Each structure stands twice: as structure tokens, then as C-alpha cells.
N, C-alpha and C positions, 0 to 999 in steps of 0.2 A: 373845371367849372368854378366860378366864383359865386358865392351865395351870401347874401346878407341875412342874418337872423334877426327878425323883428318880433320880440316877445312883448307880452303885455296882458293885461286883463281883458282888453277890448270889450269894455263894459259901458256902452257898446262901441264897436268900431265906428269911426266918423271920418269926415272928409279930410281933416288935418292929418290923420294917419295915412290916408291915401297919398296926399301931397308929399309928405315927408318920405314915404317909401319910394315914390317915383323919383323925387329929386336925388335921394341917396343912390338909388339904382343907377341913375344916369351919371351923376357926378363921379362915382367910383367904378363905373363900367362893370357893374355886377351883372352876371347872367340872369340871376333870379333873386327875388326876395321871398324868404319863407316866413310867413306870419305864424307865430306860435302862441296861441291863447293858453294861459296857464289855468290849471284847475284850482290851486290854492296858492295864491301869491304870498310870499313871506313878508312883504312890506306894506300890504294894504289891508284895511279892516274888511271884514266879511259882511258887514251889515247891509250894504247895497249891492252886493255882488249877485248878478243873475246866475242861474245854474249854468255850469260849464257847457251843457248840451246846447243851450241857447246862444252862448257867446261863440261857440264853435260854429254853429249854423249861421249866425250873423256875419262872422268873419269869412266864411265860405262865400256868402252872397256878396260881400264887399270886394273880394279879389277876382270874382269869376270873369270879369270883362278884360282882365289884363293877363296875357299869356306869360308874362315874366313874374307874376305873383302866384304863390300857392300856399295853402294852409298845411302846416305840419302839426299833427295831433299828439306829438310825443309827450308834452306836458299835460295835455287835457286828459290823457288816459293813464297818467301816473297817479299812484296812491300817495297821499300826504302832500306836504309842502313842495312846491316846484322850485328847485334850486338851479340856477343857470349853469353852474359848473357840471352838474349831473347831465343836463341836456347836451352840453358840449361834448362830454365824454361819449355819450351814446351816439350822437350824430357823427362825430369824427371817426368812431369805430365802424359805423355803418357805411360811411362815405369817405374812405381814405384818400380818394383822388380829388376831393373837393376842398377848395380854400374857403373857409368861413370867415365872416366878420360879424361882430355883434353891434347892432344898431340900438342906441339908447339915447334918451333925452338928457339934457344937461341937468335936470333935476335928479335923475338917477345917478349921474356922475358925481354930483355933490355928496352922495351917500355911498358911493361905490366901495370905499374902504370898509364899510360895515357889512357888505354882502358876504355870503358864505364862500370862503376860499377865493377872494378877489385876485390874489397874486397868480393863482393857477389859471383863472379866467383870462387875465391879461397876458399870460405867457402863451396860452392856447390860440387866442385870436386878437386881431386889432379891434379897438373900440372906436366905432364911428358914431360921433356925438352930434346931435342937432339941438338947437336952443329951444328951451321951453319957457313960456312966460313965468316970471317970478323966480327963476332959478338964479343961484349965486353965479357971478361972473368969474369964477376961478376954477382951476383944476382941483378936484377933491383932495388929492394927495400927490405930492411931487413924484412919488415913486411910480405913478402910472402915466406921467406926462409923455414918455416916449412911446406909449401904446395907444395914444389918443390921436384920432384924425377928426377934424371938425367938418361937418357938412354945411354947405351954403344954402340951407333950407330956410324958407321964410318962417318967422315966428308967428304961429297961429294961436289965436285966443280961444279956439274951440276946444272943449274938453268933455270927457264922458260925464264929469260932475255936472256941467252945464246942461247937457242933453237930459240927464236923469232929472234934474231940477225942473226943467221945462215940462217934462212929462208929468211930474207930480203936480205941477201948477196948471195942467191941461192947456199948455201952450204949444205952438207948432214947433216941430223939429225938422220940418222940410228944409232941404239943402244943407243941413248940418250933418246929416248921415246920408249914405246912398239910399236911393228910393227903395231898393229891395230890403234894406235894413229897416227903414221906416215902416214898411208894410209888415215885416216880420214882428217888429215891436208891437204894432197895433193888433195884429192877429193874435199874438200870445199875451197881450195885455201886460207887457213888461214895464217896470219902473213906475208903477202906480202905488200909492199908499195902501197898506192892507186895510180891508174893510173892518 
């Protein structure tokens, strides 16, 4: 089986995530894409991060209609900072007959050399990269060039930052996130300024 690992804060998951995951799954003939919400991302500030239980629940609602997508809670249930290399070690030990690839945005590739143990990550799995708005148009470090495959995914201007800003401004997020996620956000009153 071939599986794409799609990690992120998913704060919240939105339609651009769905489009990228499906385009990558199709282009690289992946059997499945496993969405991996992280509990404590090492590269993002924690100030606007919804609790991991909410991000996990929203991600489950996002993928429920696609049988090739599933949520993997390996990072959500881990204590401390979520490092990709640790996730790869665990999943490759648990699933020795599965070929994994790591799906990441070009903005992440720009800083990949600064990740925890990037050389081990690149040796363990191919890096499937999709373009993100505003990312630098070059490979982060020449030493990873042979490990990168580029996806022909459309560049989407939708971001979690935009969704959260629209919520704070009491503006519509309809069609930016799946309807089940929009309903969850409203039910749990997420991404509103504190009273």
C-alpha cells in the first residue's frame, strides 16, 4: 500500500487542504492519504491554536466523505512537540509493508533544512511538495533536491489564518471550510476573540 502523510495544524482544515490531498492522491496514485493533526507544532506560534481535540474532530469531519482519506492521531496523542521524524519512525515500525510519502507545502520546503533531523526524514520518505502562495520558488537546500517530487496542485489562496480572521470579524466562512467543519466551529464557538 502507498500512503501520503499529510500533517499540519489543521487550524481549521479547509477546502484547499481537501483539494491538495485529492490532487496529490490522484497524481501519485496513492492508495490513501492520512491526515495527521499535530498537538504542538514546532514551527507555529500557539496563540491562535485551537485545542487539539477540536482540530482532530474537525479533521475527522473533513475527511469522512472520502474513503481514501483517514485521520491518524499519532501526533495528536503525543506529549510535547510533534516532530515529523518521530512520526515517521513510529508509522514505519507499525506498518512495515506500507510505502509512505510526506506531503508538504512549498513554504515548509523553504525551511525544511531547519526541521528536526531533515536528512533522516528525506532518507525515509520522498517529499511530495505542492505550491503555497507566497513561498519562495526554489528548493530549500540542494541536498534534498533528489528527494522532492512536485505536485501539480492548484495554488489556493485559502488559509487557516484567513478563516480565523473572518471568524474574529464575524464574517462568513461558508465554502471556505467543509459544511461539517463550519457547523463544528459555530457549535463550539471557535476562533472568536476572548470576552
